[in-house]
PyMOL Python script that loads the backbone (N, CA, C, O; Angstrom):
from pymol import cmd

cmd.read_pdbstr("""\
ATOM      1  N   MET A   1     -43.411  37.873   0.137  1.00  0.00           N
ATOM      2  CA  MET A   1     -43.053  37.482  -1.204  1.00  0.00           C
ATOM      3  C   MET A   1     -42.924  35.964  -1.254  1.00  0.00           C
ATOM      4  O   MET A   1     -42.450  35.340  -0.304  1.00  0.00           O
ATOM      5  N   PRO A   2     -43.343  35.385  -2.353  1.00  0.00           N
ATOM      6  CA  PRO A   2     -43.187  33.936  -2.483  1.00  0.00           C
ATOM      7  C   PRO A   2     -41.733  33.549  -2.722  1.00  0.00           C
ATOM      8  O   PRO A   2     -40.934  34.352  -3.205  1.00  0.00           O
ATOM      9  N   THR A   3     -41.405  32.310  -2.379  1.00  0.00           N
ATOM     10  CA  THR A   3     -40.056  31.812  -2.639  1.00  0.00           C
ATOM     11  C   THR A   3     -39.902  31.503  -4.123  1.00  0.00           C
ATOM     12  O   THR A   3     -40.892  31.354  -4.840  1.00  0.00           O
ATOM     13  N   TYR A   4     -38.663  31.407  -4.575  1.00  0.00           N
ATOM     14  CA  TYR A   4     -38.409  31.084  -5.973  1.00  0.00           C
ATOM     15  C   TYR A   4     -37.083  30.351  -6.098  1.00  0.00           C
ATOM     16  O   TYR A   4     -36.212  30.468  -5.236  1.00  0.00           O
ATOM     17  N   TRP A   5     -36.939  29.593  -7.183  1.00  0.00           N
ATOM     18  CA  TRP A   5     -35.702  28.893  -7.515  1.00  0.00           C
ATOM     19  C   TRP A   5     -35.198  29.404  -8.841  1.00  0.00           C
ATOM     20  O   TRP A   5     -35.987  29.638  -9.757  1.00  0.00           O
ATOM     21  N   LEU A   6     -33.892  29.582  -8.961  1.00  0.00           N
ATOM     22  CA  LEU A   6     -33.282  29.978 -10.226  1.00  0.00           C
ATOM     23  C   LEU A   6     -32.261  28.923 -10.642  1.00  0.00           C
ATOM     24  O   LEU A   6     -31.657  28.261  -9.799  1.00  0.00           O
ATOM     25  N   THR A   7     -32.079  28.778 -11.942  1.00  0.00           N
ATOM     26  CA  THR A   7     -31.109  27.829 -12.473  1.00  0.00           C
ATOM     27  C   THR A   7     -29.992  28.599 -13.156  1.00  0.00           C
ATOM     28  O   THR A   7     -30.229  29.316 -14.129  1.00  0.00           O
ATOM     29  N   ASP A   8     -28.759  28.450 -12.641  1.00  0.00           N
ATOM     30  CA  ASP A   8     -27.569  29.071 -13.217  1.00  0.00           C
ATOM     31  C   ASP A   8     -26.594  27.957 -13.602  1.00  0.00           C
ATOM     32  O   ASP A   8     -26.629  26.872 -13.022  1.00  0.00           O
ATOM     33  N   ALA A   9     -25.731  28.224 -14.576  1.00  0.00           N
ATOM     34  CA  ALA A   9     -24.743  27.230 -14.983  1.00  0.00           C
ATOM     35  C   ALA A   9     -23.493  27.918 -15.521  1.00  0.00           C
ATOM     36  O   ALA A   9     -23.543  29.051 -16.001  1.00  0.00           O
ATOM     37  N   ARG A  10     -22.374  27.206 -15.429  1.00  0.00           N
ATOM     38  CA  ARG A  10     -21.096  27.691 -15.969  1.00  0.00           C
ATOM     39  C   ARG A  10     -20.291  26.477 -16.400  1.00  0.00           C
ATOM     40  O   ARG A  10     -20.163  25.507 -15.653  1.00  0.00           O
ATOM     41  N   LEU A  11     -19.751  26.537 -17.602  1.00  0.00           N
ATOM     42  CA  LEU A  11     -18.906  25.474 -18.138  1.00  0.00           C
ATOM     43  C   LEU A  11     -17.578  26.104 -18.537  1.00  0.00           C
ATOM     44  O   LEU A  11     -17.544  27.034 -19.343  1.00  0.00           O
ATOM     45  N   SER A  12     -16.480  25.595 -17.973  1.00  0.00           N
ATOM     46  CA  SER A  12     -15.163  26.208 -18.203  1.00  0.00           C
ATOM     47  C   SER A  12     -14.163  25.192 -18.737  1.00  0.00           C
ATOM     48  O   SER A  12     -14.203  24.011 -18.392  1.00  0.00           O
ATOM     49  N   LEU A  13     -13.281  25.674 -19.576  1.00  0.00           N
ATOM     50  CA  LEU A  13     -12.072  24.955 -19.973  1.00  0.00           C
ATOM     51  C   LEU A  13     -10.925  25.765 -19.385  1.00  0.00           C
ATOM     52  O   LEU A  13     -10.684  26.905 -19.783  1.00  0.00           O
ATOM     53  N   ALA A  14     -10.222  25.160 -18.434  1.00  0.00           N
ATOM     54  CA  ALA A  14      -9.211  25.908 -17.688  1.00  0.00           C
ATOM     55  C   ALA A  14      -7.813  25.393 -17.951  1.00  0.00           C
ATOM     56  O   ALA A  14      -7.622  24.253 -18.376  1.00  0.00           O
ATOM     57  N   ASN A  15      -6.840  26.248 -17.693  1.00  0.00           N
ATOM     58  CA  ASN A  15      -5.413  25.917 -17.773  1.00  0.00           C
ATOM     59  C   ASN A  15      -5.004  25.403 -19.152  1.00  0.00           C
ATOM     60  O   ASN A  15      -4.261  24.428 -19.262  1.00  0.00           O
ATOM     61  N   ILE A  16      -5.487  26.057 -20.189  1.00  0.00           N
ATOM     62  CA  ILE A  16      -5.087  25.715 -21.553  1.00  0.00           C
ATOM     63  C   ILE A  16      -3.720  26.357 -21.781  1.00  0.00           C
ATOM     64  O   ILE A  16      -3.601  27.582 -21.824  1.00  0.00           O
ATOM     65  N   LYS A  17      -2.700  25.532 -21.926  1.00  0.00           N
ATOM     66  CA  LYS A  17      -1.329  26.041 -22.076  1.00  0.00           C
ATOM     67  C   LYS A  17      -1.116  26.517 -23.513  1.00  0.00           C
ATOM     68  O   LYS A  17      -1.423  25.808 -24.472  1.00  0.00           O
ATOM     69  N   LEU A  18      -0.588  27.725 -23.637  1.00  0.00           N
ATOM     70  CA  LEU A  18      -0.274  28.279 -24.949  1.00  0.00           C
ATOM     71  C   LEU A  18       1.238  28.224 -25.128  1.00  0.00           C
ATOM     72  O   LEU A  18       1.980  28.910 -24.425  1.00  0.00           O
ATOM     73  N   ALA A  19       1.686  27.411 -26.066  1.00  0.00           N
ATOM     74  CA  ALA A  19       3.115  27.159 -26.252  1.00  0.00           C
ATOM     75  C   ALA A  19       3.882  28.414 -26.666  1.00  0.00           C
ATOM     76  O   ALA A  19       5.026  28.602 -26.253  1.00  0.00           O
ATOM     77  N   SER A  20       3.270  29.265 -27.469  1.00  0.00           N
ATOM     78  CA  SER A  20       3.992  30.424 -27.982  1.00  0.00           C
ATOM     79  C   SER A  20       4.342  31.434 -26.889  1.00  0.00           C
ATOM     80  O   SER A  20       5.405  32.054 -26.942  1.00  0.00           O
ATOM     81  N   SER A  21       3.462  31.609 -25.897  1.00  0.00           N
ATOM     82  CA  SER A  21       3.713  32.630 -24.875  1.00  0.00           C
ATOM     83  C   SER A  21       4.032  32.047 -23.507  1.00  0.00           C
ATOM     84  O   SER A  21       4.534  32.754 -22.633  1.00  0.00           O
ATOM     85  N   GLY A  22       3.746  30.769 -23.314  1.00  0.00           N
ATOM     86  CA  GLY A  22       3.990  30.159 -22.012  1.00  0.00           C
ATOM     87  C   GLY A  22       2.897  30.440 -20.994  1.00  0.00           C
ATOM     88  O   GLY A  22       2.991  29.970 -19.860  1.00  0.00           O
ATOM     89  N   GLY A  23       1.871  31.187 -21.356  1.00  0.00           N
ATOM     90  CA  GLY A  23       0.780  31.497 -20.440  1.00  0.00           C
ATOM     91  C   GLY A  23      -0.318  30.454 -20.488  1.00  0.00           C
ATOM     92  O   GLY A  23      -0.230  29.468 -21.221  1.00  0.00           O
ATOM     93  N   GLU A  24      -1.348  30.684 -19.700  1.00  0.00           N
ATOM     94  CA  GLU A  24      -2.493  29.781 -19.650  1.00  0.00           C
ATOM     95  C   GLU A  24      -3.776  30.550 -19.919  1.00  0.00           C
ATOM     96  O   GLU A  24      -3.932  31.692 -19.485  1.00  0.00           O
ATOM     97  N   LEU A  25      -4.679  29.922 -20.627  1.00  0.00           N
ATOM     98  CA  LEU A  25      -5.949  30.527 -21.007  1.00  0.00           C
ATOM     99  C   LEU A  25      -7.090  29.738 -20.369  1.00  0.00           C
ATOM    100  O   LEU A  25      -7.048  28.509 -20.316  1.00  0.00           O
ATOM    101  N   THR A  26      -8.095  30.441 -19.891  1.00  0.00           N
ATOM    102  CA  THR A  26      -9.330  29.837 -19.394  1.00  0.00           C
ATOM    103  C   THR A  26     -10.487  30.481 -20.143  1.00  0.00           C
ATOM    104  O   THR A  26     -10.583  31.707 -20.202  1.00  0.00           O
ATOM    105  N   ILE A  27     -11.365  29.664 -20.714  1.00  0.00           N
ATOM    106  CA  ILE A  27     -12.553  30.183 -21.384  1.00  0.00           C
ATOM    107  C   ILE A  27     -13.783  29.537 -20.742  1.00  0.00           C
ATOM    108  O   ILE A  27     -13.729  28.392 -20.295  1.00  0.00           O
ATOM    109  N   ALA A  28     -14.886  30.279 -20.701  1.00  0.00           N
ATOM    110  CA  ALA A  28     -16.086  29.782 -20.039  1.00  0.00           C
ATOM    111  C   ALA A  28     -17.333  30.299 -20.743  1.00  0.00           C
ATOM    112  O   ALA A  28     -17.355  31.411 -21.270  1.00  0.00           O
ATOM    113  N   ALA A  29     -18.362  29.470 -20.739  1.00  0.00           N
ATOM    114  CA  ALA A  29     -19.712  29.866 -21.162  1.00  0.00           C
ATOM    115  C   ALA A  29     -20.577  29.816 -19.900  1.00  0.00           C
ATOM    116  O   ALA A  29     -20.487  28.861 -19.128  1.00  0.00           O
ATOM    117  N   TRP A  30     -21.405  30.827 -19.686  1.00  0.00           N
ATOM    118  CA  TRP A  30     -22.211  30.885 -18.476  1.00  0.00           C
ATOM    119  C   TRP A  30     -23.625  31.377 -18.782  1.00  0.00           C
ATOM    120  O   TRP A  30     -23.865  32.025 -19.801  1.00  0.00           O
ATOM    121  N   GLY A  31     -24.540  31.062 -17.896  1.00  0.00           N
ATOM    122  CA  GLY A  31     -25.916  31.533 -18.015  1.00  0.00           C
ATOM    123  C   GLY A  31     -26.542  31.672 -16.640  1.00  0.00           C
ATOM    124  O   GLY A  31     -26.244  30.901 -15.728  1.00  0.00           O
ATOM    125  N   LYS A  32     -27.404  32.653 -16.501  1.00  0.00           N
ATOM    126  CA  LYS A  32     -28.130  32.893 -15.244  1.00  0.00           C
ATOM    127  C   LYS A  32     -29.625  32.944 -15.547  1.00  0.00           C
ATOM    128  O   LYS A  32     -30.037  33.416 -16.606  1.00  0.00           O
ATOM    129  N   ASN A  33     -30.424  32.457 -14.613  1.00  0.00           N
ATOM    130  CA  ASN A  33     -31.879  32.397 -14.759  1.00  0.00           C
ATOM    131  C   ASN A  33     -32.238  31.708 -16.088  1.00  0.00           C
ATOM    132  O   ASN A  33     -32.989  32.251 -16.898  1.00  0.00           O
ATOM    133  N   LEU A  34     -31.691  30.518 -16.288  1.00  0.00           N
ATOM    134  CA  LEU A  34     -31.841  29.812 -17.559  1.00  0.00           C
ATOM    135  C   LEU A  34     -33.291  29.473 -17.911  1.00  0.00           C
ATOM    136  O   LEU A  34     -33.616  29.329 -19.089  1.00  0.00           O
ATOM    137  N   MET A  35     -34.153  29.346 -16.928  1.00  0.00           N
ATOM    138  CA  MET A  35     -35.575  29.058 -17.185  1.00  0.00           C
ATOM    139  C   MET A  35     -36.371  30.340 -17.446  1.00  0.00           C
ATOM    140  O   MET A  35     -37.579  30.287 -17.677  1.00  0.00           O
ATOM    141  N   ASP A  36     -35.696  31.486 -17.409  1.00  0.00           N
ATOM    142  CA  ASP A  36     -36.302  32.799 -17.654  1.00  0.00           C
ATOM    143  C   ASP A  36     -37.509  33.053 -16.761  1.00  0.00           C
ATOM    144  O   ASP A  36     -38.565  33.474 -17.231  1.00  0.00           O
ATOM    145  N   ARG A  37     -37.341  32.795 -15.480  1.00  0.00           N
ATOM    146  CA  ARG A  37     -38.409  33.006 -14.503  1.00  0.00           C
ATOM    147  C   ARG A  37     -38.564  34.487 -14.174  1.00  0.00           C
ATOM    148  O   ARG A  37     -37.576  35.216 -14.089  1.00  0.00           O
ATOM    149  N   SER A  38     -39.775  34.917 -13.996  1.00  0.00           N
ATOM    150  CA  SER A  38     -40.066  36.269 -13.529  1.00  0.00           C
ATOM    151  C   SER A  38     -40.259  36.179 -12.013  1.00  0.00           C
ATOM    152  O   SER A  38     -41.097  35.409 -11.543  1.00  0.00           O
ATOM    153  N   TYR A  39     -39.499  36.951 -11.251  1.00  0.00           N
ATOM    154  CA  TYR A  39     -39.569  36.871  -9.797  1.00  0.00           C
ATOM    155  C   TYR A  39     -39.340  38.244  -9.188  1.00  0.00           C
ATOM    156  O   TYR A  39     -38.637  39.084  -9.749  1.00  0.00           O
ATOM    157  N   GLU A  40     -39.947  38.452  -8.028  1.00  0.00           N
ATOM    158  CA  GLU A  40     -39.801  39.716  -7.317  1.00  0.00           C
ATOM    159  C   GLU A  40     -38.579  39.672  -6.417  1.00  0.00           C
ATOM    160  O   GLU A  40     -38.439  38.760  -5.602  1.00  0.00           O
ATOM    161  N   ASN A  41     -37.693  40.654  -6.559  1.00  0.00           N
ATOM    162  CA  ASN A  41     -36.559  40.811  -5.649  1.00  0.00           C
ATOM    163  C   ASN A  41     -36.992  41.543  -4.391  1.00  0.00           C
ATOM    164  O   ASN A  41     -36.643  41.145  -3.279  1.00  0.00           O
ATOM    165  N   THR A  42     -37.743  42.601  -4.567  1.00  0.00           N
ATOM    166  CA  THR A  42     -38.174  43.462  -3.474  1.00  0.00           C
ATOM    167  C   THR A  42     -39.582  43.955  -3.767  1.00  0.00           C
ATOM    168  O   THR A  42     -39.936  44.191  -4.922  1.00  0.00           O
ATOM    169  N   GLY A  43     -40.363  44.106  -2.747  1.00  0.00           N
ATOM    170  CA  GLY A  43     -41.690  44.678  -2.901  1.00  0.00           C
ATOM    171  C   GLY A  43     -42.003  45.556  -1.707  1.00  0.00           C
ATOM    172  O   GLY A  43     -41.523  45.303  -0.602  1.00  0.00           O
ATOM    173  N   PHE A  44     -42.800  46.579  -1.923  1.00  0.00           N
ATOM    174  CA  PHE A  44     -43.199  47.431  -0.805  1.00  0.00           C
ATOM    175  C   PHE A  44     -44.524  48.106  -1.128  1.00  0.00           C
ATOM    176  O   PHE A  44     -44.934  48.196  -2.285  1.00  0.00           O
ATOM    177  N   GLU A  45     -45.176  48.574  -0.078  1.00  0.00           N
ATOM    178  CA  GLU A  45     -46.460  49.260  -0.204  1.00  0.00           C
ATOM    179  C   GLU A  45     -46.263  50.696   0.242  1.00  0.00           C
ATOM    180  O   GLU A  45     -45.756  50.955   1.333  1.00  0.00           O
ATOM    181  N   ALA A  46     -46.666  51.627  -0.607  1.00  0.00           N
ATOM    182  CA  ALA A  46     -46.536  53.047  -0.285  1.00  0.00           C
ATOM    183  C   ALA A  46     -47.928  53.626  -0.036  1.00  0.00           C
ATOM    184  O   ALA A  46     -48.879  53.275  -0.734  1.00  0.00           O
ATOM    185  N   PRO A  47     -48.048  54.497   0.941  1.00  0.00           N
ATOM    186  CA  PRO A  47     -49.356  55.099   1.183  1.00  0.00           C
ATOM    187  C   PRO A  47     -49.766  55.982   0.010  1.00  0.00           C
ATOM    188  O   PRO A  47     -48.939  56.670  -0.588  1.00  0.00           O
ATOM    189  N   GLY A  48     -51.039  55.950  -0.302  1.00  0.00           N
ATOM    190  CA  GLY A  48     -51.554  56.772  -1.390  1.00  0.00           C
ATOM    191  C   GLY A  48     -52.662  57.677  -0.886  1.00  0.00           C
ATOM    192  O   GLY A  48     -53.078  57.567   0.268  1.00  0.00           O
ATOM    193  N   ILE A  49     -53.137  58.560  -1.727  1.00  0.00           N
ATOM    194  CA  ILE A  49     -54.207  59.474  -1.327  1.00  0.00           C
ATOM    195  C   ILE A  49     -55.520  58.726  -1.138  1.00  0.00           C
ATOM    196  O   ILE A  49     -56.223  58.935  -0.150  1.00  0.00           O
ATOM    197  N   PHE A  50     -55.852  57.840  -2.103  1.00  0.00           N
ATOM    198  CA  PHE A  50     -57.119  57.112  -2.036  1.00  0.00           C
ATOM    199  C   PHE A  50     -56.936  55.662  -1.611  1.00  0.00           C
ATOM    200  O   PHE A  50     -57.805  55.099  -0.945  1.00  0.00           O
ATOM    201  N   ALA A  51     -55.816  55.051  -1.987  1.00  0.00           N
ATOM    202  CA  ALA A  51     -55.551  53.650  -1.640  1.00  0.00           C
ATOM    203  C   ALA A  51     -54.040  53.441  -1.656  1.00  0.00           C
ATOM    204  O   ALA A  51     -53.321  54.173  -2.336  1.00  0.00           O
ATOM    205  N   PRO A  52     -53.555  52.450  -0.915  1.00  0.00           N
ATOM    206  CA  PRO A  52     -52.116  52.189  -0.947  1.00  0.00           C
ATOM    207  C   PRO A  52     -51.676  51.688  -2.330  1.00  0.00           C
ATOM    208  O   PRO A  52     -52.434  51.017  -3.030  1.00  0.00           O
ATOM    209  N   ALA A  53     -50.463  52.021  -2.700  1.00  0.00           N
ATOM    210  CA  ALA A  53     -49.900  51.585  -3.982  1.00  0.00           C
ATOM    211  C   ALA A  53     -48.855  50.516  -3.721  1.00  0.00           C
ATOM    212  O   ALA A  53     -47.993  50.688  -2.860  1.00  0.00           O
ATOM    213  N   ASN A  54     -48.924  49.418  -4.452  1.00  0.00           N
ATOM    214  CA  ASN A  54     -47.954  48.338  -4.323  1.00  0.00           C
ATOM    215  C   ASN A  54     -46.910  48.457  -5.420  1.00  0.00           C
ATOM    216  O   ASN A  54     -47.236  48.664  -6.588  1.00  0.00           O
ATOM    217  N   PHE A  55     -45.651  48.324  -5.026  1.00  0.00           N
ATOM    218  CA  PHE A  55     -44.552  48.387  -5.974  1.00  0.00           C
ATOM    219  C   PHE A  55     -43.726  47.112  -5.854  1.00  0.00           C
ATOM    220  O   PHE A  55     -43.623  46.533  -4.773  1.00  0.00           O
ATOM    221  N   ALA A  56     -43.139  46.678  -6.963  1.00  0.00           N
ATOM    222  CA  ALA A  56     -42.274  45.502  -6.951  1.00  0.00           C
ATOM    223  C   ALA A  56     -41.066  45.749  -7.850  1.00  0.00           C
ATOM    224  O   ALA A  56     -41.174  46.383  -8.899  1.00  0.00           O
ATOM    225  N   VAL A  57     -39.926  45.242  -7.424  1.00  0.00           N
ATOM    226  CA  VAL A  57     -38.711  45.274  -8.234  1.00  0.00           C
ATOM    227  C   VAL A  57     -38.420  43.832  -8.637  1.00  0.00           C
ATOM    228  O   VAL A  57     -38.226  42.967  -7.783  1.00  0.00           O
ATOM    229  N   TYR A  58     -38.392  43.581  -9.943  1.00  0.00           N
ATOM    230  CA  TYR A  58     -38.202  42.224 -10.439  1.00  0.00           C
ATOM    231  C   TYR A  58     -36.739  41.949 -10.742  1.00  0.00           C
ATOM    232  O   TYR A  58     -35.979  42.856 -11.081  1.00  0.00           O
ATOM    233  N   GLY A  59     -36.351  40.674 -10.613  1.00  0.00           N
ATOM    234  CA  GLY A  59     -34.987  40.239 -10.900  1.00  0.00           C
ATOM    235  C   GLY A  59     -34.733  40.244 -12.404  1.00  0.00           C
ATOM    236  O   GLY A  59     -35.678  40.299 -13.191  1.00  0.00           O
ATOM    237  N   PRO A  60     -33.464  40.185 -12.809  1.00  0.00           N
ATOM    238  CA  PRO A  60     -33.119  40.226 -14.228  1.00  0.00           C
ATOM    239  C   PRO A  60     -33.610  38.990 -14.975  1.00  0.00           C
ATOM    240  O   PRO A  60     -33.741  37.920 -14.382  1.00  0.00           O
ATOM    241  N   PRO A  61     -33.881  39.131 -16.270  1.00  0.00           N
ATOM    242  CA  PRO A  61     -34.296  37.981 -17.074  1.00  0.00           C
ATOM    243  C   PRO A  61     -33.101  37.086 -17.383  1.00  0.00           C
ATOM    244  O   PRO A  61     -32.012  37.299 -16.851  1.00  0.00           O
ATOM    245  N   ARG A  62     -33.298  36.097 -18.230  1.00  0.00           N
ATOM    246  CA  ARG A  62     -32.215  35.198 -18.628  1.00  0.00           C
ATOM    247  C   ARG A  62     -31.050  35.998 -19.201  1.00  0.00           C
ATOM    248  O   ARG A  62     -31.240  36.862 -20.057  1.00  0.00           O
ATOM    249  N   THR A  63     -29.854  35.705 -18.725  1.00  0.00           N
ATOM    250  CA  THR A  63     -28.644  36.330 -19.258  1.00  0.00           C
ATOM    251  C   THR A  63     -27.631  35.231 -19.513  1.00  0.00           C
ATOM    252  O   THR A  63     -27.623  34.210 -18.824  1.00  0.00           O
ATOM    253  N   TYR A  64     -26.779  35.440 -20.500  1.00  0.00           N
ATOM    254  CA  TYR A  64     -25.754  34.448 -20.820  1.00  0.00           C
ATOM    255  C   TYR A  64     -24.586  35.151 -21.484  1.00  0.00           C
ATOM    256  O   TYR A  64     -24.712  36.281 -21.957  1.00  0.00           O
ATOM    257  N   GLY A  65     -23.452  34.474 -21.514  1.00  0.00           N
ATOM    258  CA  GLY A  65     -22.290  35.093 -22.124  1.00  0.00           C
ATOM    259  C   GLY A  65     -21.087  34.176 -22.137  1.00  0.00           C
ATOM    260  O   GLY A  65     -21.156  33.019 -21.722  1.00  0.00           O
ATOM    261  N   LEU A  66     -19.991  34.713 -22.619  1.00  0.00           N
ATOM    262  CA  LEU A  66     -18.707  34.030 -22.681  1.00  0.00           C
ATOM    263  C   LEU A  66     -17.684  34.879 -21.945  1.00  0.00           C
ATOM    264  O   LEU A  66     -17.780  36.106 -21.931  1.00  0.00           O
ATOM    265  N   SER A  67     -16.714  34.227 -21.339  1.00  0.00           N
ATOM    266  CA  SER A  67     -15.640  34.977 -20.703  1.00  0.00           C
ATOM    267  C   SER A  67     -14.316  34.283 -21.003  1.00  0.00           C
ATOM    268  O   SER A  67     -14.263  33.074 -21.232  1.00  0.00           O
ATOM    269  N   ALA A  68     -13.260  35.073 -20.996  1.00  0.00           N
ATOM    270  CA  ALA A  68     -11.918  34.553 -21.222  1.00  0.00           C
ATOM    271  C   ALA A  68     -10.971  35.216 -20.231  1.00  0.00           C
ATOM    272  O   ALA A  68     -11.104  36.397 -19.912  1.00  0.00           O
ATOM    273  N   GLN A  69     -10.017  34.432 -19.753  1.00  0.00           N
ATOM    274  CA  GLN A  69      -9.015  34.935 -18.804  1.00  0.00           C
ATOM    275  C   GLN A  69      -7.664  34.397 -19.252  1.00  0.00           C
ATOM    276  O   GLN A  69      -7.527  33.209 -19.546  1.00  0.00           O
ATOM    277  N   TYR A  70      -6.675  35.267 -19.302  1.00  0.00           N
ATOM    278  CA  TYR A  70      -5.321  34.862 -19.678  1.00  0.00           C
ATOM    279  C   TYR A  70      -4.380  35.154 -18.535  1.00  0.00           C
ATOM    280  O   TYR A  70      -4.364  36.269 -18.014  1.00  0.00           O
ATOM    281  N   ASN A  71      -3.595  34.171 -18.138  1.00  0.00           N
ATOM    282  CA  ASN A  71      -2.608  34.322 -17.065  1.00  0.00           C
ATOM    283  C   ASN A  71      -1.209  34.297 -17.656  1.00  0.00           C
ATOM    284  O   ASN A  71      -0.810  33.311 -18.276  1.00  0.00           O
ATOM    285  N   PHE A  72      -0.462  35.381 -17.464  1.00  0.00           N
ATOM    286  CA  PHE A  72       0.925  35.463 -17.937  1.00  0.00           C
ATOM    287  C   PHE A  72       1.839  34.727 -16.957  1.00  0.00           C
ATOM    288  O   PHE A  72       1.573  34.686 -15.755  1.00  0.00           O
ATOM    289  N   HIS A  73       2.914  34.147 -17.485  1.00  0.00           N
ATOM    290  CA  HIS A  73       3.905  33.470 -16.631  1.00  0.00           C
ATOM    291  C   HIS A  73       5.256  34.081 -16.845  1.00  0.00           C
ATOM    292  O   HIS A  73       6.230  33.657 -16.223  1.00  0.00           O
TER     293      HIS A  73
END
""", "prot")
cmd.dss("prot")
cmd.show_as("cartoon", "prot")
cmd.util.cbc("prot")
cmd.orient("prot")
């Protein structure tokens, strides 16, 4: 299998103090495979009746999201 590079990123705002509850909030935006590259994770060849069959499992496409975490004190 050929080599490949993926671009991932995460931007977080951490330890945001909330005066009303005394806790801390962390929020983040993240993304994986930002260039939306198609790449093989695994490949194999299976024997066939007339010719071998090649199979490949590809990695996930571009994904992104938001996350939040709250810490009680």
